[in-house]
C-alpha positions in Angstrom: -22.4 41.9 -66.6 -18.8 42.8 -65.6 -15.9 40.5 -65.0 -13.9 41.0 -61.8 -11.1 39.2 -59.9 -10.8 38.8 -56.2 -7.3 39.5 -54.8 -6.1 38.9 -51.3 -4.2 41.6 -49.4 -0.6 40.6 -50.4 -1.9 39.9 -54.0 -2.9 43.5 -54.5 0.2 44.2 -56.6 0.8 45.9 -60.0 1.7 42.5 -61.5 -1.7 41.0 -60.5 -3.6 44.1 -61.6 -1.9 43.6 -65.0 -2.8 39.9 -64.9 -6.5 40.9 -64.2 -6.6 43.2 -67.2 -4.9 40.7 -69.5 -7.5 38.1 -68.5 -10.3 40.5 -69.3 -11.3 41.7 -65.8 -12.4 45.3 -65.3 -13.1 45.2 -61.6 -11.3 44.0 -58.4 -12.8 42.6 -55.2 -10.2 43.3 -52.5 -9.6 41.3 -49.3 -7.9 43.5 -46.7 -7.8 40.9 -44.0 -4.6 39.0 -44.5 -5.8 35.4 -43.9 -3.8 34.0 -46.8 -0.2 34.9 -46.6 1.8 35.2 -49.8 1.1 36.6 -53.2 0.0 33.3 -54.7 -2.3 31.9 -52.0 -3.1 28.2 -51.7 -6.5 27.5 -50.2 -6.3 25.9 -46.8 -8.7 25.2 -43.9 -5.9 26.4 -41.5 -4.9 24.8 -38.3 -7.4 23.5 -35.7 -6.2 26.0 -33.0 -5.2 29.1 -35.0 -7.4 28.9 -38.1 -6.1 31.0 -41.0 -3.9 33.1 -38.8 -3.7 36.0 -36.3 -5.6 39.2 -36.8 -5.3 40.4 -33.2 -3.3 43.5 -34.2 -5.5 44.6 -37.0 -6.5 48.3 -36.9 -9.9 49.5 -38.1 -9.6 50.5 -41.8 -9.9 54.2 -42.4 -10.9 56.6 -45.2 -7.2 56.9 -46.1 -6.9 53.1 -46.5 -10.0 52.9 -48.7 -9.2 56.0 -50.8 -5.6 54.9 -51.3 -6.8 51.5 -52.5 -9.4 53.0 -54.9 -6.7 55.3 -56.4 -4.1 52.5 -56.7 -6.6 50.2 -58.5 -7.8 53.0 -60.8 -4.2 54.0 -61.6 -3.8 50.4 -62.7 -6.7 50.6 -65.1 -9.3 48.9 -63.0 -12.2 49.7 -60.6 -13.0 48.5 -57.1 -16.2 46.5 -57.0 -16.2 45.6 -53.3 -14.2 44.9 -50.2 -14.7 41.3 -49.1 -15.0 40.5 -45.4 -14.4 42.4 -42.2 -11.4 41.5 -40.1 -12.7 39.2 -37.3 -11.1 41.6 -34.8 -13.4 44.4 -35.9 -16.6 42.5 -35.0 -15.8 39.5 -32.8 -18.2 40.6 -30.1 -20.9 41.4 -32.6 -20.7 37.7 -33.7 -20.3 36.4 -30.2 -22.6 38.9 -28.4 -19.7 39.9 -26.2 -19.1 42.9 -23.9 -17.5 45.1 -26.6 -20.5 44.7 -29.0 -21.6 48.4 -28.8 -18.1 49.7 -29.3 -17.6 47.4 -32.3 -20.9 48.5 -33.9 -19.8 52.1 -33.7 -16.5 51.1 -35.3 -18.2 49.4 -38.2 -20.5 52.4 -38.7 -17.4 54.6 -39.1 -15.7 52.0 -41.4 -18.8 51.9 -43.6 -19.1 55.7 -43.8 -15.4 56.0 -44.7 -15.8 53.3 -47.3 -18.7 55.0 -49.0 -16.9 58.4 -48.8 -13.9 56.8 -50.6 -16.0 55.3 -53.4 -16.3 51.7 -52.2 -19.7 50.5 -53.5 -20.0 47.2 -51.6 -18.8 45.3 -48.6 -19.2 41.5 -48.5 -19.5 39.8 -45.2 -20.1 36.3 -43.7 -22.1 36.3 -40.4 -20.6 33.1 -39.1 -19.0 32.0 -35.9 -16.9 29.1 -37.2 -16.4 30.7 -40.6 -15.0 28.8 -43.6 -13.8 25.6 -41.9 -13.9 21.8 -42.3 -12.8 21.1 -45.8 -9.5 19.8 -47.0 -7.2 20.1 -50.0 -6.7 17.3 -52.5 -6.5 16.3 -56.2 -10.3 16.5 -56.5 -10.7 18.4 -59.8 -10.3 17.3 -63.4 -6.9 15.9 -64.2 -6.1 15.6 -60.5 -5.9 19.4 -60.1 -5.6 20.5 -56.5 -8.9 21.7 -55.2 -10.9 21.6 -51.9 -13.7 19.4 -50.8 -15.8 18.5 -47.8 -16.3 15.0 -46.3 -18.1 15.5 -43.0 -17.6 11.8 -42.1 -13.8 12.4 -42.2 -13.8 15.3 -39.6 -15.2 16.0 -36.2 -17.7 18.8 -37.0 -18.3 19.3 -33.2 -14.6 20.1 -32.5 -14.8 23.0 -30.1 -13.9 26.4 -31.3 -10.6 27.5 -29.5 -11.1 30.5 -27.2 -10.0 33.7 -28.9 -10.9 32.3 -32.4 -13.9 33.4 -34.4 -14.5 33.2 -38.2 -11.5 30.8 -38.4 -9.0 33.5 -37.2 -7.4 34.3 -33.9 -8.6 37.8 -32.8 -7.1 37.6 -29.3 -5.0 35.3 -27.1 -6.9 32.3 -25.7 -7.9 31.9 -22.1 -7.1 28.4 -20.7 -10.2 28.3 -18.4 -12.7 29.5 -21.0 -15.9 27.6 -21.8 -16.3 26.5 -25.4 -18.6 28.7 -27.6 -22.0 27.3 -28.3 -24.6 29.3 -30.4 -28.1 28.1 -31.4 -29.8 29.0 -34.6 -32.2 31.3 -32.8 -29.4 33.1 -31.1 -27.5 33.6 -34.3 -30.5 35.0 -36.2 -31.2 37.4 -33.3 -27.6 38.6 -33.5 -27.8 39.0 -37.2 -31.1 41.0 -36.9 -29.6 43.4 -34.4 -26.5 43.8 -36.6 -28.6 44.6 -39.7 -30.9 47.0 -37.9 -27.9 48.9 -36.5 -25.8 48.9 -39.7 -28.0 48.9 -42.8 -29.3 52.5 -42.3 -25.7 53.7 -42.1 -24.8 51.7 -45.2 -27.8 53.1 -47.1 -26.8 56.7 -46.1 -23.2 56.0 -47.2 -24.3 54.5 -50.6 -22.8 51.1 -49.7 -24.3 47.7 -50.3 -23.7 45.1 -47.5 -23.6 41.7 -49.3 -24.1 38.6 -47.2 -22.2 35.4 -48.2 -24.0 32.1 -47.5 -22.4 29.5 -45.2 -19.4 27.7 -46.6 -19.8 24.8 -45.9 -23.6 25.0 -45.6 -23.8 22.4 -42.8 -26.4 22.6 -40.0 -23.7 23.4 -37.4 -19.9 23.4 -37.1 -17.7 23.7 -34.0 -20.6 24.2 -31.6 -22.3 27.0 -33.6 -25.3 26.9 -35.8 -24.9 28.0 -39.4 -27.0 30.9 -40.7 -27.7 30.9 -44.5 -27.4 27.2 -45.3 -30.6 27.0 -47.4 -31.6 29.3 -50.3 -34.8 30.5 -48.6 -32.8 31.8 -45.7 -31.4 34.4 -48.0 -35.0 35.7 -48.3 -35.3 35.7 -44.5 -32.1 37.8 -44.3 -33.2 40.4 -46.8 -36.6 40.7 -45.1 -35.1 41.6 -41.8 -34.3 45.1 -43.2 -35.9 45.7 -46.6 -33.3 48.0 -48.1 -31.2 48.0 -51.3 -28.2 48.2 -48.9 -29.2 44.8 -47.4 -28.0 42.6 -50.2 -26.4 39.3 -51.2 -22.9 38.1 -52.0 -24.3 35.4 -54.2 -21.9 32.4 -54.1 -23.2 29.9 -56.7 -21.0 27.1 -55.3 -22.3 27.4 -51.7 -25.8 27.6 -53.0 -25.4 24.4 -55.0 -23.8 22.6 -52.0 -26.9 23.1 -49.9 -28.7 19.8 -49.2 -32.2 19.6 -50.4 -31.7 22.0 -53.3 -32.4 20.1 -56.5 -31.5 23.0 -58.7 -30.4 26.5 -58.0 -31.7 28.2 -61.1 -35.0 29.4 -59.8 -33.4 30.8 -56.7 -30.8 32.7 -58.8 -33.6 34.1 -60.9 -35.5 35.2 -57.8 -32.6 36.9 -56.2 -31.6 38.6 -59.5 -35.2 39.8 -60.0 -35.2 41.2 -56.5 -32.3 43.4 -57.4 -30.3 42.8 -54.3 -27.2 41.1 -55.5 -24.0 42.9 -54.5 -21.7 40.7 -56.6 -21.5 37.0 -57.6 -19.0 34.2 -56.8 -19.0 32.3 -60.1 -17.9 28.9 -58.8 -18.9 25.3 -59.7 -19.0 22.1 -57.5 -19.9 18.5 -57.6 -21.9 16.9 -54.8 -23.6 18.4 -51.7 -23.2 18.5 -48.0 -22.1 16.2 -46.4 -19.8 15.3 -49.3 -18.7 17.5 -52.2 -15.7 18.9 -54.0 -15.0 22.1 -56.0 -14.4 21.7 -59.7 -13.3 23.7 -62.7 -15.9 26.2 -63.6 -17.0 24.1 -66.7 -17.1 20.7 -65.0 -19.5 20.7 -62.0 -23.2 20.2 -61.3 -24.2 23.8 -62.3 -24.9 24.7 -65.9 -23.0 28.0 -65.8 -24.3 29.0 -69.2 -27.8 28.8 -67.8 -26.7 31.0 -64.9 -25.6 33.6 -67.5 -28.9 33.2 -69.4 -30.8 34.0 -66.2 -28.6 37.0 -65.3 -29.0 38.2 -68.9 -32.8 37.9 -68.8 -33.1 39.6 -65.4 -30.8 42.5 -66.5 -28.1 41.9 -63.9 -25.4 44.4 -64.7 -23.1 43.8 -61.6 -19.8 42.0 -61.2 -19.1 38.3 -61.3 -15.8 37.0 -60.1 -14.2 33.5 -60.0 -14.2 32.3 -56.4 -11.9 29.4 -55.4 -10.4 27.8 -58.5 -8.5 24.5 -58.8 -4.7 25.0 -59.1 -3.3 23.9 -62.4 0.0 21.9 -62.8 2.5 24.6 -63.9 4.8 27.2 -62.5 2.0 29.5 -61.6 -0.9 27.2 -60.4 -3.0 30.0 -58.8 -2.7 32.3 -61.8 -3.4 29.5 -64.3 -6.5 28.4 -62.5 -7.9 32.0 -62.3 -7.0 32.6 -66.0 -9.0 29.5 -67.1 -12.0 30.6 -65.1 -11.8 34.2 -66.3 -11.5 33.1 -69.9 -14.6 30.8 -69.6 -16.6 33.6 -67.8 -15.6 36.2 -70.4 -16.7 34.0 -73.3 -20.1 33.4 -71.7 -20.7 37.0 -70.9 -19.5 38.2 -74.4 -21.9 35.8 -76.0 -24.8 36.1 -73.6 -27.2 37.2 -76.3 -26.4 34.2 -78.4 -26.9 31.6 -75.7 -30.5 31.1 -76.5 -33.6 31.0 -74.2 -33.3 30.0 -70.6 -33.5 26.2 -70.2 -34.8 26.4 -66.6 -37.8 28.5 -67.7 -38.6 25.8 -70.3 -38.3 23.0 -67.8 -40.6 24.9 -65.4 -43.1 25.4 -68.1 -43.1 21.7 -69.1 -43.6 20.6 -65.4 -46.5 23.0 -65.1 -48.2 21.6 -68.2 -47.7 18.1 -67.0 
């Protein structure tokens, strides 16, 4: 297993590359869509009308963009593990089944070919209409550290999606007479299937893994649109649409644990690791489930993170794990301190993986079968 750090666009700086190396990371997951402004981002659900911000002027990323990023990261002693998320402007009509779908598919094909040519091994994505939306910030973590949480009873989950907004970002100006977007589960899965059948062969040829993030939050529906991967077994359904090593998973442990009806995630993690289709892992812990949960420090939630490392060790996972959202700590550098705590904990687990003993979830399964 390799330790990585995710950095947002304005955080891709020499100072943060040094911070990553100092904390023991060897890889970077880069966000090129600028949805969090500032070098020390604070997690926010964004505004109801504008979401995280405006991407309407984003230009399709090119080979030069990717190769320049790869070189910059390598010059700073690190490697690129993945690009995380397409700009919503690049694929708004793929998600919404709009008139520019075919044009946008061709654009993503070019983007993926350029990424592979430049040495980008993986692109994470989240096939979602509403995107990451609905939670709020608060002192939810240990010691009243600022974190994020979801309380569906405190929001209107059916709040219509503003026209011109998809995936929690504005991709074009709104039209005052537009009808609100509504998308059923069947429609969303049909759109995903068409997307994967168009794109995965190109990714396979380019040597790029497409890694699907589960829904965050994993509700049934938000803002008039069904959610896609909001149960663990739906990851299997997604992989089965196109059976290819390039049709993989961005395995977010926090989102998986938040899913209602999932007593424990360990068997699912083992199954996904054994299938060999994990692009990279968001190593995040939570307490609670939909409709009410909050994100915690990595050592303080409902997931036994040592057990996750035992499973990954046993299944010979040699990919990258990164901290996802981390609570902000009370100091002059709250974002950096939160990341440093998570990275140190992860590094200790990985360095001592062989000494963690046998998997507890295998023992529990064996005991249940004997009973």
